N, CA, C and O atoms as CSV, one atom per row, in Angstrom:
chain,resi,resn,atom,element,x,y,z
A,1,UNK,N,N,5.927,2.186,-54.031
A,1,UNK,CA,C,6.556,3.170,-53.186
A,1,UNK,C,C,5.942,3.247,-51.791
A,1,UNK,O,O,6.685,3.426,-50.826
A,2,UNK,N,N,4.609,3.120,-51.634
A,2,UNK,CA,C,4.038,3.218,-50.299
A,2,UNK,C,C,4.597,2.148,-49.367
A,2,UNK,O,O,4.726,2.391,-48.167
A,3,UNK,N,N,4.931,0.966,-49.893
A,3,UNK,CA,C,5.470,-0.084,-49.039
A,3,UNK,C,C,6.831,0.301,-48.469
A,3,UNK,O,O,7.129,0.001,-47.313
A,4,UNK,N,N,7.656,0.962,-49.275
A,4,UNK,CA,C,8.985,1.331,-48.782
A,4,UNK,C,C,8.896,2.381,-47.667
A,4,UNK,O,O,9.690,2.343,-46.726
A,5,UNK,N,N,7.954,3.305,-47.758
A,5,UNK,CA,C,7.810,4.302,-46.697
A,5,UNK,C,C,7.258,3.658,-45.425
A,5,UNK,O,O,7.633,4.064,-44.326
A,6,UNK,N,N,6.377,2.664,-45.549
A,6,UNK,CA,C,5.857,1.958,-44.385
A,6,UNK,C,C,6.974,1.149,-43.741
A,6,UNK,O,O,7.106,1.131,-42.517
A,7,UNK,N,N,7.782,0.478,-44.565
A,7,UNK,CA,C,8.905,-0.306,-44.046
A,7,UNK,C,C,9.914,0.605,-43.342
A,7,UNK,O,O,10.453,0.263,-42.290
A,8,UNK,N,N,10.152,1.763,-43.944
A,8,UNK,CA,C,11.094,2.700,-43.345
A,8,UNK,C,C,10.551,3.234,-42.011
A,8,UNK,O,O,11.314,3.399,-41.059
A,9,UNK,N,N,9.253,3.501,-41.934
A,9,UNK,CA,C,8.643,3.964,-40.691
A,9,UNK,C,C,8.730,2.872,-39.621
A,9,UNK,O,O,8.994,3.161,-38.453
A,10,UNK,N,N,8.505,1.605,-40.029
A,10,UNK,CA,C,8.610,0.499,-39.079
A,10,UNK,C,C,10.038,0.364,-38.568
A,10,UNK,O,O,10.261,0.148,-37.377
A,11,UNK,N,N,11.005,0.493,-39.479
A,11,UNK,CA,C,12.403,0.389,-39.075
A,11,UNK,C,C,12.780,1.526,-38.130
A,11,UNK,O,O,13.499,1.310,-37.154
A,12,UNK,N,N,12.300,2.727,-38.413
A,12,UNK,CA,C,12.572,3.869,-37.542
A,12,UNK,C,C,11.957,3.643,-36.157
A,12,UNK,O,O,12.580,3.944,-35.139
A,13,UNK,N,N,10.739,3.113,-36.128
A,13,UNK,CA,C,10.081,2.836,-34.855
A,13,UNK,C,C,10.833,1.762,-34.083
A,13,UNK,O,O,10.988,1.873,-32.867
A,14,UNK,N,N,11.301,0.728,-34.765
A,14,UNK,CA,C,12.063,-0.334,-34.107
A,14,UNK,C,C,13.384,0.204,-33.554
A,14,UNK,O,O,13.791,-0.157,-32.449
A,15,UNK,N,N,14.049,1.065,-34.323
A,15,UNK,CA,C,15.296,1.661,-33.848
A,15,UNK,C,C,15.060,2.543,-32.620
A,15,UNK,O,O,15.840,2.516,-31.668
A,16,UNK,N,N,13.988,3.316,-32.652
A,16,UNK,CA,C,13.662,4.172,-31.512
A,16,UNK,C,C,13.347,3.322,-30.282
A,16,UNK,O,O,13.766,3.652,-29.173
A,17,UNK,N,N,12.613,2.232,-30.478
A,17,UNK,CA,C,12.289,1.332,-29.360
A,17,UNK,C,C,13.553,0.707,-28.787
A,17,UNK,O,O,13.705,0.617,-27.569
A,18,UNK,N,N,14.468,0.271,-29.665
A,18,UNK,CA,C,15.722,-0.339,-29.203
A,18,UNK,C,C,16.559,0.676,-28.423
A,18,UNK,O,O,17.133,0.345,-27.386
A,19,UNK,N,N,16.625,1.909,-28.920
A,19,UNK,CA,C,17.391,2.950,-28.229
A,19,UNK,C,C,16.767,3.263,-26.868
A,19,UNK,O,O,17.479,3.406,-25.874
A,20,UNK,N,N,15.443,3.367,-26.826
A,20,UNK,CA,C,14.768,3.642,-25.547
A,20,UNK,C,C,14.971,2.482,-24.575
A,20,UNK,O,O,15.149,2.706,-23.378
A,21,UNK,N,N,14.946,1.258,-25.069
A,21,UNK,CA,C,15.162,0.092,-24.204
A,21,UNK,C,C,16.572,0.104,-23.630
A,21,UNK,O,O,16.765,-0.173,-22.446
A,22,UNK,N,N,17.558,0.424,-24.465
A,22,UNK,CA,C,18.943,0.503,-23.982
A,22,UNK,C,C,19.078,1.577,-22.912
A,22,UNK,O,O,19.691,1.341,-21.871
A,23,UNK,N,N,18.508,2.759,-23.159
A,23,UNK,CA,C,18.602,3.847,-22.192
A,23,UNK,C,C,17.890,3.495,-20.892
A,23,UNK,O,O,18.386,3.815,-19.812
A,24,UNK,N,N,16.740,2.847,-20.981
A,24,UNK,CA,C,16.019,2.448,-19.771
A,24,UNK,C,C,16.822,1.402,-19.000
A,24,UNK,O,O,16.882,1.447,-17.771
A,25,UNK,N,N,17.435,0.469,-19.712
A,25,UNK,CA,C,18.268,-0.535,-19.049
A,25,UNK,C,C,19.461,0.090,-18.357
A,25,UNK,O,O,19.793,-0.289,-17.234
A,26,UNK,N,N,20.113,1.045,-19.010
A,26,UNK,CA,C,21.247,1.741,-18.400
A,26,UNK,C,C,20.806,2.528,-17.164
A,26,UNK,O,O,21.490,2.519,-16.141
A,27,UNK,N,N,19.667,3.205,-17.263
A,27,UNK,CA,C,19.160,3.978,-16.130
A,27,UNK,C,C,18.822,3.055,-14.964
A,27,UNK,O,O,19.083,3.393,-13.809
A,28,UNK,N,N,18.247,1.897,-15.259
A,28,UNK,CA,C,17.911,0.941,-14.204
A,28,UNK,C,C,19.175,0.416,-13.528
A,28,UNK,O,O,19.205,0.250,-12.308
A,29,UNK,N,N,20.217,0.156,-14.314
A,29,UNK,CA,C,21.478,-0.317,-13.727
A,29,UNK,C,C,22.078,0.747,-12.811
A,29,UNK,O,O,22.549,0.434,-11.717
A,30,UNK,N,N,22.062,2.010,-13.258
A,30,UNK,CA,C,22.591,3.093,-12.432
A,30,UNK,C,C,21.783,3.261,-11.149
A,30,UNK,O,O,22.346,3.458,-10.072
A,31,UNK,N,N,20.470,3.181,-11.270
A,31,UNK,CA,C,19.603,3.296,-10.107
A,31,UNK,C,C,19.848,2.150,-9.128
A,31,UNK,O,O,19.834,2.346,-7.913
A,32,UNK,N,N,20.071,0.963,-9.664
A,32,UNK,CA,C,20.322,-0.194,-8.808
A,32,UNK,C,C,21.643,-0.035,-8.061
A,32,UNK,O,O,21.721,-0.359,-6.876
A,33,UNK,N,N,22.682,0.458,-8.734
A,33,UNK,CA,C,23.972,0.637,-8.054
A,33,UNK,C,C,23.893,1.736,-6.992
A,33,UNK,O,O,24.575,1.663,-5.970
A,34,UNK,N,N,23.061,2.757,-7.234
A,34,UNK,CA,C,22.904,3.814,-6.240
A,34,UNK,C,C,22.014,3.363,-5.075
A,34,UNK,O,O,22.275,3.714,-3.924
A,35,UNK,N,N,20.989,2.603,-5.364
A,35,UNK,CA,C,20.029,2.218,-4.342
A,35,UNK,C,C,20.435,1.023,-3.508
A,35,UNK,O,O,19.936,0.844,-2.397
A,36,UNK,N,N,21.335,0.202,-4.025
A,36,UNK,CA,C,21.710,-1.016,-3.303
A,36,UNK,C,C,22.348,-0.734,-1.941
A,36,UNK,O,O,21.982,-1.396,-0.969
A,37,UNK,N,N,23.284,0.217,-1.820
A,37,UNK,CA,C,23.825,0.503,-0.480
A,37,UNK,C,C,22.766,1.026,0.488
A,37,UNK,O,O,22.786,0.693,1.672
A,38,UNK,N,N,21.843,1.841,-0.014
A,38,UNK,CA,C,20.770,2.340,0.845
A,38,UNK,C,C,19.869,1.202,1.309
A,38,UNK,O,O,19.472,1.149,2.473
A,39,UNK,N,N,19.549,0.290,0.389
A,39,UNK,CA,C,18.702,-0.848,0.750
A,39,UNK,C,C,19.397,-1.736,1.777
A,39,UNK,O,O,18.759,-2.215,2.714
A,40,UNK,N,N,20.688,-1.956,1.609
A,40,UNK,CA,C,21.421,-2.776,2.571
A,40,UNK,C,C,21.469,-2.104,3.941
A,40,UNK,O,O,21.326,-2.770,4.967
A,41,UNK,N,N,21.667,-0.811,3.958
A,41,UNK,CA,C,21.706,-0.067,5.223
A,41,UNK,C,C,20.354,-0.137,5.931
A,41,UNK,O,O,20.282,-0.386,7.135
A,42,UNK,N,N,19.287,0.086,5.168
A,42,UNK,CA,C,17.943,0.026,5.732
A,42,UNK,C,C,17.637,-1.380,6.239
A,42,UNK,O,O,17.029,-1.552,7.296
A,43,UNK,N,N,18.063,-2.378,5.479
A,43,UNK,CA,C,17.838,-3.769,5.874
A,43,UNK,C,C,18.559,-4.099,7.166
A,43,UNK,O,O,18.012,-4.800,8.018
A,44,UNK,N,N,19.781,-3.604,7.324
A,44,UNK,CA,C,20.521,-3.877,8.557
A,44,UNK,C,C,19.912,-3.138,9.742
A,44,UNK,O,O,20.007,-3.610,10.875
A,45,UNK,N,N,19.290,-1.989,9.500
A,45,UNK,CA,C,18.647,-1.253,10.579
A,45,UNK,C,C,17.413,-1.973,11.096
A,45,UNK,O,O,17.073,-1.849,12.273
A,46,UNK,N,N,16.733,-2.730,10.228
A,46,UNK,CA,C,15.533,-3.438,10.646
A,46,UNK,C,C,15.844,-4.616,11.560
A,46,UNK,O,O,15.043,-4.962,12.428
A,47,UNK,N,N,16.991,-5.222,11.367
A,47,UNK,CA,C,17.396,-6.334,12.222
A,47,UNK,C,C,16.457,-7.516,12.103
A,47,UNK,O,O,16.184,-7.989,11.000
A,48,UNK,N,N,15.962,-7.995,13.234
A,48,UNK,CA,C,15.125,-9.196,13.240
A,48,UNK,C,C,13.712,-8.917,12.733
A,48,UNK,O,O,12.956,-9.855,12.475
A,49,UNK,N,N,13.345,-7.649,12.587
A,49,UNK,CA,C,12.016,-7.328,12.069
A,49,UNK,C,C,11.942,-7.440,10.550
A,49,UNK,O,O,10.856,-7.371,9.974
A,50,UNK,N,N,13.091,-7.613,9.898
A,50,UNK,CA,C,13.138,-7.619,8.441
A,50,UNK,C,C,12.303,-8.745,7.850
A,50,UNK,O,O,11.515,-8.518,6.932
A,51,UNK,N,N,12.468,-9.947,8.366
A,51,UNK,CA,C,11.764,-11.101,7.796
A,51,UNK,C,C,10.243,-10.983,7.934
A,51,UNK,O,O,9.539,-11.163,6.941
A,52,UNK,N,N,9.702,-10.685,9.141
A,52,UNK,CA,C,8.248,-10.556,9.215
A,52,UNK,C,C,7.716,-9.386,8.388
A,52,UNK,O,O,6.626,-9.470,7.822
A,53,UNK,N,N,8.479,-8.300,8.317
A,53,UNK,CA,C,8.040,-7.152,7.547
A,53,UNK,C,C,7.981,-7.486,6.064
A,53,UNK,O,O,7.000,-7.155,5.398
A,54,UNK,N,N,9.003,-8.128,5.543
A,54,UNK,CA,C,8.988,-8.494,4.119
A,54,UNK,C,C,7.886,-9.502,3.832
A,54,UNK,O,O,7.262,-9.458,2.772
A,55,UNK,N,N,7.643,-10.419,4.783
A,55,UNK,CA,C,6.565,-11.389,4.589
A,55,UNK,C,C,5.216,-10.665,4.535
A,55,UNK,O,O,4.399,-10.939,3.656
A,56,UNK,N,N,4.985,-9.749,5.466
A,56,UNK,CA,C,3.715,-9.022,5.496
A,56,UNK,C,C,3.542,-8.157,4.247
A,56,UNK,O,O,2.432,-8.035,3.727
A,57,UNK,N,N,4.617,-7.564,3.768
A,57,UNK,CA,C,4.530,-6.776,2.538
A,57,UNK,C,C,4.220,-7.658,1.333
A,57,UNK,O,O,3.482,-7.250,0.437
A,58,UNK,N,N,4.784,-8.868,1.309
A,58,UNK,CA,C,4.495,-9.799,0.221
A,58,UNK,C,C,3.032,-10.226,0.256
A,58,UNK,O,O,2.389,-10.326,-0.789
A,59,UNK,N,N,2.506,-10.477,1.446
A,59,UNK,CA,C,1.098,-10.849,1.576
A,59,UNK,C,C,0.209,-9.697,1.119
A,59,UNK,O,O,-0.767,-9.913,0.400
A,60,UNK,N,N,0.538,-8.488,1.527
A,60,UNK,CA,C,-0.242,-7.316,1.113
A,60,UNK,C,C,-0.187,-7.136,-0.401
A,60,UNK,O,O,-1.190,-6.798,-1.029
A,61,UNK,N,N,0.992,-7.364,-0.985
A,61,UNK,CA,C,1.122,-7.247,-2.444
A,61,UNK,C,C,0.224,-8.258,-3.149
A,61,UNK,O,O,-0.451,-7.914,-4.119
A,62,UNK,N,N,0.208,-9.502,-2.669
A,62,UNK,CA,C,-0.625,-10.526,-3.283
A,62,UNK,C,C,-2.107,-10.209,-3.106
A,62,UNK,O,O,-2.909,-10.455,-4.007
A,63,UNK,N,N,-2.466,-9.669,-1.958
A,63,UNK,CA,C,-3.852,-9.284,-1.729
A,63,UNK,C,C,-4.258,-8.175,-2.695
A,63,UNK,O,O,-5.347,-8.210,-3.269
A,64,UNK,N,N,-3.382,-7.197,-2.869
A,64,UNK,CA,C,-3.678,-6.110,-3.813
A,64,UNK,C,C,-3.798,-6.631,-5.243
A,64,UNK,O,O,-4.615,-6.134,-6.018
A,65,UNK,N,N,-2.985,-7.632,-5.597
A,65,UNK,CA,C,-3.102,-8.233,-6.929
A,65,UNK,C,C,-4.479,-8.838,-7.116
A,65,UNK,O,O,-5.097,-8.676,-8.168
A,66,UNK,N,N,-4.966,-9.542,-6.085
A,66,UNK,CA,C,-6.286,-10.162,-6.189
A,66,UNK,C,C,-7.380,-9.115,-6.294
A,66,UNK,O,O,-8.338,-9.287,-7.048
A,67,UNK,N,N,-7.243,-8.024,-5.538
A,67,UNK,CA,C,-8.240,-6.957,-5.612
A,67,UNK,C,C,-8.240,-6.348,-7.001
A,67,UNK,O,O,-9.302,-6.147,-7.590
A,68,UNK,N,N,-7.065,-6.051,-7.530
A,68,UNK,CA,C,-6.992,-5.435,-8.852
A,68,UNK,C,C,-7.491,-6.386,-9.928
A,68,UNK,O,O,-8.093,-5.948,-10.908
A,69,UNK,N,N,-7.249,-7.686,-9.760
A,69,UNK,CA,C,-7.760,-8.651,-10.736
A,69,UNK,C,C,-9.279,-8.709,-10.679
A,69,UNK,O,O,-9.943,-8.694,-11.715
A,70,UNK,N,N,-9.827,-8.777,-9.475
A,70,UNK,CA,C,-11.280,-8.863,-9.358
A,70,UNK,C,C,-11.967,-7.568,-9.780
A,70,UNK,O,O,-13.124,-7.589,-10.199
A,71,UNK,N,N,-11.266,-6.444,-9.674
A,71,UNK,CA,C,-11.826,-5.160,-10.093
A,71,UNK,C,C,-11.500,-4.837,-11.547
A,71,UNK,O,O,-11.709,-3.712,-12.000
A,72,UNK,N,N,-10.990,-5.820,-12.270
A,72,UNK,CA,C,-10.650,-5.668,-13.691
A,72,UNK,C,C,-9.616,-4.556,-13.911
A,72,UNK,O,O,-9.789,-3.677,-14.756
A,73,UNK,N,N,-8.530,-4.626,-13.117
A,73,UNK,CA,C,-7.395,-3.708,-13.224
A,73,UNK,C,C,-7.779,-2.247,-13.032
A,73,UNK,O,O,-7.191,-1.355,-13.644
A,74,UNK,N,N,-8.749,-2.015,-12.196
A,74,UNK,CA,C,-9.136,-0.667,-11.839
A,74,UNK,C,C,-8.986,-0.528,-10.330
A,74,UNK,O,O,-9.058,-1.520,-9.604
A,75,UNK,N,N,-8.781,0.675,-9.862
A,75,UNK,CA,C,-8.760,0.842,-8.408
A,75,UNK,C,C,-10.105,0.397,-7.838
A,75,UNK,O,O,-11.131,0.512,-8.509
A,76,UNK,N,N,-10.106,-0.103,-6.624
A,76,UNK,CA,C,-11.376,-0.542,-6.043
A,76,UNK,C,C,-12.404,0.583,-6.069
A,76,UNK,O,O,-12.082,1.739,-5.793
A,77,UNK,N,N,-13.623,0.241,-6.398
A,77,UNK,CA,C,-14.664,1.259,-6.504
A,77,UNK,C,C,-14.986,1.869,-5.143
A,77,UNK,O,O,-15.415,3.021,-5.070
A,78,UNK,N,N,-14.789,1.124,-4.087
A,78,UNK,CA,C,-15.105,1.630,-2.761
A,78,UNK,C,C,-13.991,2.511,-2.203
A,78,UNK,O,O,-14.135,3.052,-1.107
A,79,UNK,N,N,-12.890,2.667,-2.924
A,79,UNK,CA,C,-11.777,3.469,-2.432
A,79,UNK,C,C,-12.213,4.910,-2.167
A,79,UNK,O,O,-11.827,5.501,-1.158
A,80,UNK,N,N,-13.007,5.470,-3.063
A,80,UNK,CA,C,-13.487,6.845,-2.903
A,80,UNK,C,C,-14.334,6.968,-1.632
A,80,UNK,O,O,-14.192,7.932,-0.879
A,81,UNK,N,N,-15.209,5.995,-1.400
A,81,UNK,CA,C,-16.044,6.014,-0.201
A,81,UNK,C,C,-15.186,5.892,1.052
A,81,UNK,O,O,-15.450,6.556,2.054
A,82,UNK,N,N,-14.174,5.056,0.999
A,82,UNK,CA,C,-13.279,4.851,2.133
A,82,UNK,C,C,-12.546,6.152,2.468
A,82,UNK,O,O,-12.457,6.544,3.631
A,83,UNK,N,N,-12.028,6.807,1.443
A,83,UNK,CA,C,-11.304,8.068,1.647
A,83,UNK,C,C,-12.240,9.128,2.224
A,83,UNK,O,O,-11.864,9.861,3.138
A,84,UNK,N,N,-13.459,9.207,1.690
A,84,UNK,CA,C,-14.417,10.196,2.203
A,84,UNK,C,C,-14.756,9.930,3.665
A,84,UNK,O,O,-14.815,10.858,4.472
A,85,UNK,N,N,-14.978,8.669,4.003
A,85,UNK,CA,C,-15.353,8.319,5.377
A,85,UNK,C,C,-14.240,8.673,6.353
A,85,UNK,O,O,-14.501,9.268,7.399
A,86,UNK,N,N,-13.004,8.316,6.025
A,86,UNK,CA,C,-11.912,8.587,6.964
A,86,UNK,C,C,-11.524,10.053,7.010
A,86,UNK,O,O,-11.041,10.528,8.038
A,87,UNK,N,N,-11.723,10.777,5.928
A,87,UNK,CA,C,-11.451,12.215,6.002
A,87,UNK,C,C,-12.505,12.901,6.867
A,87,UNK,O,O,-12.192,13.848,7.589
A,88,UNK,N,N,-13.769,12.424,6.799
A,88,UNK,CA,C,-14.816,12.966,7.664
A,88,UNK,C,C,-14.507,12.676,9.129
A,88,UNK,O,O,-14.637,13.553,9.982
A,89,UNK,N,N,-14.097,11.440,9.416
A,89,UNK,CA,C,-13.737,11.086,10.794
A,89,UNK,C,C,-12.577,11.947,11.299
A,89,UNK,O,O,-12.585,12.391,12.447
A,90,UNK,N,N,-11.602,12.176,10.459
A,90,UNK,CA,C,-10.449,12.984,10.843
A,90,UNK,C,C,-10.859,14.419,11.140
A,90,UNK,O,O,-10.425,15.000,12.135
A,91,UNK,N,N,-11.694,14.990,10.277
A,91,UNK,CA,C,-12.155,16.360,10.506
A,91,UNK,C,C,-12.944,16.462,11.805
A,91,UNK,O,O,-12.777,17.410,12.572
A,92,UNK,N,N,-13.812,15.468,12.046
A,92,UNK,CA,C,-14.613,15.497,13.271
A,92,UNK,C,C,-13.742,15.364,14.513
A,92,UNK,O,O,-13.974,16.047,15.510
A,93,UNK,N,N,-12.751,14.497,14.459
A,93,UNK,CA,C,-11.889,14.272,15.624
A,93,UNK,C,C,-11.112,15.534,15.991
A,93,UNK,O,O,-10.772,15.729,17.158
A,94,UNK,N,N,-10.831,16.380,15.027
A,94,UNK,CA,C,-10.063,17.591,15.280
A,94,UNK,C,C,-10.943,18.778,15.681
A,94,UNK,O,O,-10.430,19.824,16.079
A,95,UNK,N,N,-12.258,18.619,15.577
A,95,UNK,CA,C,-13.175,19.719,15.812
A,95,UNK,C,C,-13.726,19.657,17.240
A,95,UNK,O,O,-14.457,18.718,17.554
A,96,UNK,N,N,-13.406,20.624,18.126
A,96,UNK,CA,C,-13.906,20.600,19.500
A,96,UNK,C,C,-15.431,20.773,19.583
A,96,UNK,O,O,-16.058,20.285,20.523
A,97,UNK,N,N,-16.021,21.460,18.609
A,97,UNK,CA,C,-17.475,21.648,18.606
A,97,UNK,C,C,-18.179,20.294,18.453
A,97,UNK,O,O,-19.202,20.043,19.090
A,98,UNK,N,N,-17.628,19.444,17.618
A,98,UNK,CA,C,-18.198,18.102,17.426
A,98,UNK,C,C,-18.199,17.343,18.740
A,98,UNK,O,O,-19.191,16.694,19.074
A,99,UNK,N,N,-17.112,17.408,19.492
A,99,UNK,CA,C,-17.028,16.686,20.762
A,99,UNK,C,C,-18.032,17.231,21.773
A,99,UNK,O,O,-18.633,16.459,22.519
A,100,UNK,N,N,-18.221,18.548,21.807
A,100,UNK,CA,C,-19.216,19.128,22.710
A,100,UNK,C,C,-20.625,18.652,22.349
A,100,UNK,O,O,-21.432,18.355,23.230
A,101,UNK,N,N,-20.911,18.584,21.050
A,101,UNK,CA,C,-22.234,18.130,20.593
A,101,UNK,C,C,-22.509,16.690,20.978
A,101,UNK,O,O,-23.600,16.375,21.453
A,102,UNK,N,N,-21.530,15.801,20.779
A,102,UNK,CA,C,-21.817,14.396,21.097
A,102,UNK,C,C,-21.915,14.168,22.597
A,102,UNK,O,O,-22.598,13.244,23.037
A,103,UNK,N,N,-21.242,14.996,23.388
A,103,UNK,CA,C,-21.380,14.865,24.840
A,103,UNK,C,C,-22.769,15.337,25.272
A,103,UNK,O,O,-23.402,14.703,26.117
A,104,UNK,N,N,-23.250,16.453,24.694
A,104,UNK,CA,C,-24.582,16.960,25.042
A,104,UNK,C,C,-25.691,16.012,24.588
A,104,UNK,O,O,-26.667,15.811,25.310
A,105,UNK,N,N,-25.546,15.429,23.397
A,105,UNK,CA,C,-26.612,14.597,22.852
A,105,UNK,C,C,-26.567,13.155,23.345
A,105,UNK,O,O,-27.528,12.413,23.144
A,106,UNK,N,N,-25.488,12.748,23.975
A,106,UNK,CA,C,-25.389,11.373,24.454
A,106,UNK,C,C,-24.795,10.416,23.425
A,106,UNK,O,O,-24.730,9.211,23.671
A,107,UNK,N,N,-24.367,10.927,22.292
A,107,UNK,CA,C,-23.764,10.091,21.248
A,107,UNK,C,C,-22.379,9.593,21.646
A,107,UNK,O,O,-21.818,8.735,20.966
A,108,UNK,N,N,-21.822,10.114,22.729
A,108,UNK,CA,C,-20.499,9.697,23.166
A,108,UNK,C,C,-20.486,8.215,23.491
A,108,UNK,O,O,-19.455,7.561,23.336
A,109,UNK,N,N,-21.616,7.668,23.941
A,109,UNK,CA,C,-21.685,6.238,24.255
A,109,UNK,C,C,-21.537,5.407,22.981
A,109,UNK,O,O,-20.863,4.377,22.985
A,110,UNK,N,N,-22.162,5.849,21.901
A,110,UNK,CA,C,-22.059,5.123,20.628
A,110,UNK,C,C,-20.628,5.190,20.104
A,110,UNK,O,O,-20.082,4.183,19.654
A,111,UNK,N,N,-20.025,6.367,20.162
A,111,UNK,CA,C,-18.641,6.531,19.708
A,111,UNK,C,C,-17.709,5.668,20.558
A,111,UNK,O,O,-16.800,5.028,20.029
A,112,UNK,N,N,-17.930,5.649,21.856
A,112,UNK,CA,C,-17.117,4.816,22.739
A,112,UNK,C,C,-17.285,3.341,22.429
A,112,UNK,O,O,-16.307,2.593,22.427
A,113,UNK,N,N,-18.520,2.913,22.165
A,113,UNK,CA,C,-18.770,1.514,21.832
A,113,UNK,C,C,-18.068,1.129,20.537
A,113,UNK,O,O,-17.462,0.060,20.452
A,114,UNK,N,N,-18.146,1.991,19.531
A,114,UNK,CA,C,-17.449,1.721,18.271
A,114,UNK,C,C,-15.940,1.676,18.479
A,114,UNK,O,O,-15.253,0.861,17.861
A,115,UNK,N,N,-15.424,2.536,19.335
A,115,UNK,CA,C,-13.978,2.543,19.604
A,115,UNK,C,C,-13.546,1.249,20.271
A,115,UNK,O,O,-12.527,0.665,19.903
A,116,UNK,N,N,-14.321,0.801,21.253
A,116,UNK,CA,C,-14.003,-0.458,21.933
A,116,UNK,C,C,-14.085,-1.622,20.953
A,116,UNK,O,O,-13.243,-2.520,20.976
A,117,UNK,N,N,-15.096,-1.604,20.098
A,117,UNK,CA,C,-15.246,-2.667,19.090
A,117,UNK,C,C,-14.042,-2.697,18.143
A,117,UNK,O,O,-13.512,-3.767,17.846
A,118,UNK,N,N,-13.616,-1.535,17.674
A,118,UNK,CA,C,-12.456,-1.472,16.780
A,118,UNK,C,C,-11.201,-1.966,17.484
A,118,UNK,O,O,-10.385,-2.667,16.886
A,119,UNK,N,N,-11.045,-1.602,18.749
A,119,UNK,CA,C,-9.881,-2.040,19.515
A,119,UNK,C,C,-9.852,-3.561,19.632
A,119,UNK,O,O,-8.811,-4.180,19.415
A,120,UNK,N,N,-10.991,-4.164,19.974
A,120,UNK,CA,C,-11.005,-5.613,20.141
A,120,UNK,C,C,-10.858,-6.345,18.816
A,120,UNK,O,O,-10.269,-7.425,18.778
A,121,UNK,N,N,-11.372,-5.790,17.739
A,121,UNK,CA,C,-11.142,-6.405,16.426
A,121,UNK,C,C,-9.654,-6.384,16.106
A,121,UNK,O,O,-9.113,-7.357,15.582
A,122,UNK,N,N,-8.991,-5.269,16.423
A,122,UNK,CA,C,-7.549,-5.177,16.220
A,122,UNK,C,C,-6.819,-6.208,17.061
A,122,UNK,O,O,-5.924,-6.895,16.568
A,123,UNK,N,N,-7.199,-6.323,18.341
A,123,UNK,CA,C,-6.524,-7.275,19.235
A,123,UNK,C,C,-6.728,-8.718,18.779
A,123,UNK,O,O,-5.794,-9.519,18.840
A,124,UNK,N,N,-7.922,-9.060,18.327
A,124,UNK,CA,C,-8.165,-10.419,17.821
A,124,UNK,C,C,-7.317,-10.667,16.586
A,124,UNK,O,O,-6.781,-11.763,16.417
A,125,UNK,N,N,-7.185,-9.671,15.722
A,125,UNK,CA,C,-6.315,-9.802,14.559
A,125,UNK,C,C,-4.874,-10.027,14.955
A,125,UNK,O,O,-4.173,-10.817,14.324
A,126,UNK,N,N,-4.421,-9.339,15.997
A,126,UNK,CA,C,-3.064,-9.543,16.504
A,126,UNK,C,C,-2.883,-10.963,17.029
A,126,UNK,O,O,-1.866,-11.601,16.757
A,127,UNK,N,N,-3.858,-11.457,17.776
A,127,UNK,CA,C,-3.764,-12.812,18.323
A,127,UNK,C,C,-3.718,-13.833,17.196
A,127,UNK,O,O,-2.923,-14.772,17.241
A,128,UNK,N,N,-4.555,-13.658,16.196
A,128,UNK,CA,C,-4.556,-14.579,15.055
A,128,UNK,C,C,-3.244,-14.459,14.284
A,128,UNK,O,O,-2.679,-15.464,13.854
A,129,UNK,N,N,-2.762,-13.235,14.111
A,129,UNK,CA,C,-1.538,-13.006,13.353
A,129,UNK,C,C,-0.313,-13.622,13.987
A,129,UNK,O,O,0.543,-14.161,13.286
A,130,UNK,N,N,-0.216,-13.553,15.295
A,130,UNK,CA,C,0.967,-14.110,15.941
A,130,UNK,C,C,0.764,-15.547,16.395
A,130,UNK,O,O,1.692,-16.185,16.893
A,131,UNK,N,N,-0.464,-16.058,16.220
A,131,UNK,CA,C,-0.810,-17.453,16.536
A,131,UNK,C,C,-0.519,-17.798,17.989
A,131,UNK,O,O,-0.104,-18.913,18.303
A,132,UNK,N,N,-0.737,-16.849,18.852
A,132,UNK,CA,C,-0.518,-17.068,20.272
A,132,UNK,C,C,-1.401,-16.095,21.036
A,132,UNK,O,O,-1.532,-14.933,20.652
A,133,UNK,N,N,-2.010,-16.573,22.126
A,133,UNK,CA,C,-2.891,-15.721,22.904
A,133,UNK,C,C,-2.114,-14.679,23.690
A,133,UNK,O,O,-2.559,-13.541,23.841
A,134,UNK,N,N,-0.946,-15.075,24.191
A,134,UNK,CA,C,-0.150,-14.170,25.019
A,134,UNK,C,C,1.253,-14.059,24.427
A,134,UNK,O,O,1.980,-15.049,24.345
A,135,UNK,N,N,1.620,-12.868,24.024
A,135,UNK,CA,C,2.994,-12.616,23.556
A,135,UNK,C,C,3.364,-13.334,22.274
A,135,UNK,O,O,2.556,-14.045,21.676
A,136,UNK,N,N,4.572,-13.133,21.882
A,136,UNK,CA,C,5.118,-13.773,20.694
A,136,UNK,C,C,5.945,-14.968,21.113
A,136,UNK,O,O,6.605,-14.947,22.152
A,137,UNK,N,N,5.907,-16.007,20.304
A,137,UNK,CA,C,6.702,-17.184,20.602
A,137,UNK,C,C,8.157,-16.905,20.231
A,137,UNK,O,O,8.451,-16.536,19.094
A,138,UNK,N,N,9.054,-17.079,21.179
A,138,UNK,CA,C,10.476,-16.860,20.937
A,138,UNK,C,C,11.148,-18.201,20.720
A,138,UNK,O,O,10.878,-19.174,21.424
A,139,UNK,N,N,12.018,-18.233,19.745
A,139,UNK,CA,C,12.730,-19.485,19.461
A,139,UNK,C,C,14.202,-19.293,19.600
A,139,UNK,O,O,14.969,-20.235,19.400
């Protein structure tokens, strides 16, 4: 008798899984029919930027896959530190007392140097990204 109850439980679980799969498939089809016109509209609004944007998103997706693989399918451990650092920077940038302090103490030179460094790192990344020193190559 115990075997028949186990078999019946397995059959019930299989039926529930099949029903859930059918419902999920139907929901996905409905979502696709609703979302397709919106996606086409958004795609037409992007115009010539669509191809580079999709390429950059694909590269970012692959990079994130590598990060998640190397982190053993966990969020990067440094993510918490990154969030803390940028939230601190944001709070400081909005605080006028902080700006008065760095001007009085002379730290404004260090902040300015870091800002210039970040700007030039960004610009070098742009030059490498577009593979041209001046402007974008038009074809």
